[in-house]
Phi, psi and omega in degrees: 000134180268134173236152185239144173289164177303322179295316179294316181296318179298319179297317179295320182276350182060046174231167179284149179297323180296321178298315182297315180295319179297315180294322179292318180296326179277358181061035178273333179237154179290142179203173182230135176247131170250097188065238178262004183268121180277131177219163179232125177277169176297325176294320177301312182297318179297320179293323178297317179295314179300319182294332180272354183292137178233139178282171180291150177270125180255122181289142177289147179297141180276127178248146180278135179245071180272144177282140182259035179263000000 
């Protein structure tokens, strides 16, 4: 199993290492600790990407608001 340091994981995810460390410390994103050493497994990275996925925004239909007077 491959695990990544915070610097390696940040580079792969194209985010700052400080952002990644803050989110991991707050337990907002999945991560793995070996003692006091923070690491990210391939499953952790995949879950972070999935959690950030957003669907397309569909615009509401435009309706005419004409006065009937």
